[in-house]
C-alpha positions as CSV (number, residue, x, y, z in Angstrom):
1,M,-20.0,-2.4,3.3
2,T,-20.2,-0.4,6.5
3,Y,-16.7,0.9,6.8
4,I,-15.2,0.8,3.3
5,K,-16.2,3.1,0.5
6,L,-15.1,2.3,-3.0
7,E,-15.0,4.3,-6.2
8,K,-13.8,3.2,-9.6
9,A,-13.1,5.3,-12.7
10,D,-10.6,5.5,-15.5
11,G,-8.7,2.4,-14.4
12,L,-8.4,3.6,-10.9
13,A,-10.0,2.2,-7.7
14,L,-10.2,4.5,-4.7
15,L,-10.7,2.7,-1.4
16,T,-11.6,4.8,1.6
17,I,-11.6,3.5,5.2
18,D,-14.5,5.4,6.7
19,R,-14.9,4.8,10.5
20,P,-14.9,8.4,11.8
21,E,-16.0,7.6,15.3
22,G,-12.7,5.7,15.7
23,L,-10.4,7.8,13.5
24,N,-10.6,5.0,11.0
25,A,-9.0,2.5,13.4
26,L,-8.8,-1.1,12.3
27,N,-11.1,-3.5,14.2
28,R,-12.1,-7.0,13.1
29,E,-15.0,-5.8,11.0
30,V,-12.9,-3.2,9.1
31,L,-10.3,-5.9,8.4
32,R,-13.0,-8.3,7.2
33,E,-14.4,-5.7,4.8
34,L,-10.9,-4.9,3.6
35,T,-10.3,-8.6,2.9
36,Q,-13.5,-8.9,0.8
37,V,-13.0,-5.7,-1.2
38,L,-9.4,-6.6,-2.0
39,L,-10.5,-10.0,-3.2
40,D,-13.1,-8.5,-5.5
41,L,-10.8,-5.8,-6.8
42,A,-8.0,-8.4,-7.5
43,D,-10.3,-10.1,-10.0
44,D,-11.3,-6.8,-11.8
45,D,-9.2,-6.5,-15.0
46,Q,-10.3,-2.9,-15.4
47,V,-8.4,-1.8,-12.3
48,R,-4.9,-0.8,-13.1
49,A,-4.0,1.0,-9.9
50,L,-5.5,1.2,-6.3
51,I,-5.4,4.2,-4.0
52,I,-6.1,3.7,-0.3
53,T,-6.9,6.6,2.0
54,G,-8.8,7.5,5.2
55,A,-12.0,9.4,5.5
56,G,-11.9,13.0,6.9
57,D,-8.9,15.2,7.3
58,R,-7.6,14.0,10.7
59,A,-6.6,10.4,10.2
60,F,-5.5,8.0,7.6
61,V,-5.8,5.1,10.1
62,A,-5.2,5.8,13.8
63,G,-4.1,2.3,14.6
64,A,-5.7,-0.9,15.5
65,D,-8.7,-0.7,17.8
66,I,-7.4,-0.7,21.4
67,A,-10.8,-1.3,22.9
68,E,-11.0,-4.6,21.0
69,M,-7.5,-5.6,22.1
70,V,-7.4,-4.7,25.7
71,D,-8.8,-8.0,27.1
72,M,-7.1,-10.4,24.7
73,D,-5.0,-13.3,25.9
74,R,-1.9,-14.4,24.2
75,S,-3.7,-16.8,21.8
76,E,-6.3,-14.3,20.9
77,A,-3.6,-11.6,20.3
78,E,-1.6,-13.9,18.0
79,M,-4.8,-14.8,16.0
80,F,-5.6,-11.1,15.7
81,A,-2.1,-10.3,14.5
82,R,-2.3,-13.2,12.0
83,F,-5.6,-11.8,10.7
84,G,-4.1,-8.3,10.3
85,N,-1.0,-9.7,8.6
86,R,-3.2,-11.6,6.1
87,V,-4.8,-8.3,5.1
88,M,-1.5,-6.4,4.9
89,N,-0.1,-9.3,2.7
90,Q,-3.2,-9.0,0.5
91,I,-2.2,-5.3,-0.1
92,S,1.5,-5.9,-0.6
93,S,0.8,-8.8,-3.0
94,F,-2.1,-7.1,-4.8
95,P,-1.6,-7.6,-8.5
96,V,-1.5,-3.9,-9.5
97,P,0.4,-1.0,-7.7
98,V,-1.2,0.3,-4.5
99,I,-0.8,4.0,-3.6
100,A,-1.3,5.1,0.0
101,A,-2.7,8.7,0.3
102,V,-1.8,9.4,3.9
103,N,-4.0,12.3,4.9
104,G,-3.5,12.5,8.7
105,Y,-2.5,10.2,11.6
106,A,-0.9,6.9,10.4
107,L,-0.3,5.3,13.8
108,G,0.4,1.7,14.7
109,G,-1.8,-0.4,12.4
110,G,-2.3,2.6,10.2
111,F,1.5,3.0,9.7
112,E,1.6,-0.7,8.9
113,L,-1.2,-0.3,6.4
114,A,0.8,2.5,4.6
115,L,3.9,0.4,4.7
116,A,2.1,-2.5,3.0
117,C,1.3,-0.2,0.0
118,D,3.8,0.1,-2.9
119,L,3.9,3.9,-3.0
120,R,3.2,6.4,-0.3
121,L,2.1,10.0,-0.7
122,A,1.5,12.2,2.4
123,S,-0.1,15.5,3.1
124,Q,1.6,18.0,5.2
125,K,-0.9,17.1,8.0
126,A,0.3,13.5,8.0
127,S,2.2,12.0,10.9
128,F,3.6,8.6,11.6
129,A,4.3,6.6,14.7
130,F,4.4,3.2,16.4
131,P,3.0,3.9,19.9
132,E,2.8,0.2,20.7
133,T,5.6,-0.1,23.2
134,G,4.0,2.6,25.3
135,L,0.9,0.3,25.5
136,G,2.9,-2.7,26.5
137,I,2.9,-4.4,23.1
138,T,4.9,-4.6,19.8
139,P,3.6,-3.8,16.3
140,G,1.7,-6.9,15.1
141,F,0.7,-6.2,11.5
142,G,4.1,-6.3,9.9
143,G,5.6,-3.0,11.2
144,T,8.8,-4.5,12.6
145,Q,9.5,-6.3,9.3
146,R,8.4,-3.8,6.6
147,L,9.9,-0.7,8.3
148,A,13.3,-2.4,8.8
149,R,13.4,-3.5,5.2
150,L,12.3,-0.1,3.9
151,A,14.3,2.3,6.1
152,G,16.8,0.0,7.8
153,P,16.9,-1.7,11.2
154,M,18.3,1.3,13.1
155,T,15.4,3.6,11.9
156,A,12.9,0.8,12.8
157,M,14.4,0.4,16.2
158,D,14.3,4.1,16.8
159,L,10.7,4.6,15.8
160,I,9.4,1.4,17.4
161,M,11.3,1.4,20.6
162,T,10.8,5.1,21.4
163,G,7.3,5.5,20.0
164,R,8.2,9.0,18.7
165,R,6.0,10.6,16.1
166,I,7.4,11.9,12.9
167,K,5.9,14.4,10.5
168,A,5.6,13.9,6.8
169,D,8.8,15.8,5.9
170,E,10.9,13.5,8.1
171,A,9.1,10.5,6.8
172,R,10.1,11.6,3.3
173,A,13.7,12.2,4.4
174,L,13.8,8.6,5.8
175,G,12.5,7.2,2.5
176,I,9.2,6.1,4.0
177,V,7.2,8.6,1.9
178,M,8.0,9.4,-1.7
179,E,6.3,12.8,-1.8
180,V,4.6,15.4,0.5
181,T,1.7,17.6,-0.8
182,D,-0.8,20.1,0.5
183,Q,-3.8,18.4,2.1
184,E,-6.1,19.7,-0.5
185,Q,-4.0,18.4,-3.4
186,L,-3.3,14.9,-1.9
187,L,-6.0,12.9,-3.6
188,D,-5.5,14.8,-6.9
189,R,-1.8,13.9,-6.8
190,A,-2.6,10.3,-5.9
191,R,-5.0,10.1,-8.9
192,E,-2.5,11.7,-11.2
193,L,0.1,9.1,-10.2
194,G,-2.4,6.3,-10.5
195,R,-3.5,7.5,-14.0
196,T,0.2,7.6,-15.1
197,I,0.6,4.0,-14.0
198,A,-2.7,3.0,-15.6
199,S,-1.5,4.5,-18.9
200,E,1.4,2.0,-19.1
201,A,1.2,-1.5,-20.3
202,P,-0.8,-3.4,-17.6
203,V,1.0,-6.7,-17.9
204,A,4.4,-5.0,-17.8
205,V,3.4,-3.1,-14.7
206,R,2.2,-6.2,-13.0
207,E,5.3,-8.1,-13.9
208,A,7.5,-5.3,-12.7
209,K,5.8,-5.2,-9.4
210,R,6.1,-9.0,-9.1
211,A,9.8,-8.9,-9.9
212,I,10.5,-6.1,-7.4
213,M,8.4,-7.5,-4.5
214,Q,9.2,-11.1,-4.8
215,G,12.8,-10.4,-5.6
216,L,13.3,-8.7,-2.2
217,D,13.2,-12.2,-0.6
218,L,15.7,-13.7,-3.0
219,I,19.4,-13.7,-3.3
220,L,20.6,-11.6,-6.3
221,V,21.1,-14.5,-8.7
222,E,17.6,-15.8,-8.0
223,G,16.2,-12.3,-8.3
224,L,17.8,-11.9,-11.7
225,T,16.3,-15.2,-12.8
226,L,12.9,-14.0,-11.7
227,E,13.4,-10.8,-13.7
228,E,14.2,-12.8,-16.8
229,V,10.9,-14.7,-16.4
230,C,8.9,-11.5,-15.9
231,F,10.7,-9.9,-18.9
232,G,9.8,-13.0,-21.0
233,R,6.2,-13.0,-19.9
234,C,5.8,-9.5,-21.5
235,F,6.7,-10.9,-24.9
236,E,3.5,-13.0,-24.9
237,T,1.4,-9.9,-25.1
238,K,-0.2,-8.0,-28.0
239,D,0.6,-4.8,-26.2
240,Q,4.4,-5.5,-26.5
241,K,4.2,-6.3,-30.2
242,R,2.0,-3.2,-31.0
243,A,4.1,-0.8,-28.8
244,M,7.5,-1.9,-30.2
245,T,6.2,-1.9,-33.8
246,S,4.8,1.6,-33.4
247,F,8.1,2.8,-31.9
248,L,10.1,1.4,-34.8
249,N,7.7,2.9,-37.3
250,K,7.8,6.3,-35.5
251,E,4.1,6.1,-34.9
252,P,2.1,7.0,-31.8
253,I,1.8,4.1,-29.5
254,E,-1.9,3.0,-29.2
255,E,-3.6,2.8,-25.8
256,F,-2.6,-0.4,-24.0
257,E,-5.3,-3.1,-23.8
258,G,-3.8,-5.4,-21.2
259,E,-3.3,-8.4,-23.4
C-alpha cells in the first residue's frame, strides 16, 4: 500500500491515510487502497474496533482531489461519486465499530469520511467544512445524506450551502463530534475508546451496530423486529451463556471470545 498505513494490536486496527503532499486528499488510488484494506479487515475476526485517522497534524482528510476532478464530464463525475460512496458505505457497514480520530482539516470528502464512521473524536485543531458549492459542485460522497440524518436538514443546508467552516467545539455542540481532546491525546483517547469496545462481547457489539444502523432506514415497528432478531442472535453464543452464568454466580466475567 502506498497511501494507507495499517497497525493492528490488542483487537484494534489503526488505519492511517498517509498522502502528505495532498493533505491526505482522496484520489482514485487512495479510494482503491481503502477498498482493499477494508475488505481484508472485515474478514479478520481478531479486529474488534477500527480507528481511522490522517497522517500528520494538519489534516484528517482535506477533501477529494480537485486536480483529479477538474476536467471530469457529467458521466465521469457520477462514476467518481459512485466509487466514493461505495467506499463510504464499506465504512458505515463495516462489521465492527469504526472510530474517526479527526486530527485536522476534515473538508469535503474528508468530512464525508468522518460522517461514515460510527463515532467521531476530534482534536482542538480539527475543523469541518463542505466547500463544494464554492467550487461549483455539491458533496458527492454522502455528505448531503449523512449530515442531514445526523444533525438535521437545517444544519446540513447551513453548512453545505454556505460552505462555512466550523471548529471542533461547534461540531460537538451540533452532535457531529462526540468528544474534543487535545491534539496530543487524540489517538490515545481513540485507542482507549476502541479498547473499551473491544472488551465487550464481540457478537453483541456487532449485532448492536447492525440494529442501530439498519434500523435507521426502517419504520419503528420494523426496527423493533430487527432488534428482536439481533437480541436473539446473541443467545446462540457461548459468550452470552458464560457471562450470564458468571453474573448469577457473582463471579468475574471471563474475557469474551467472540463465539
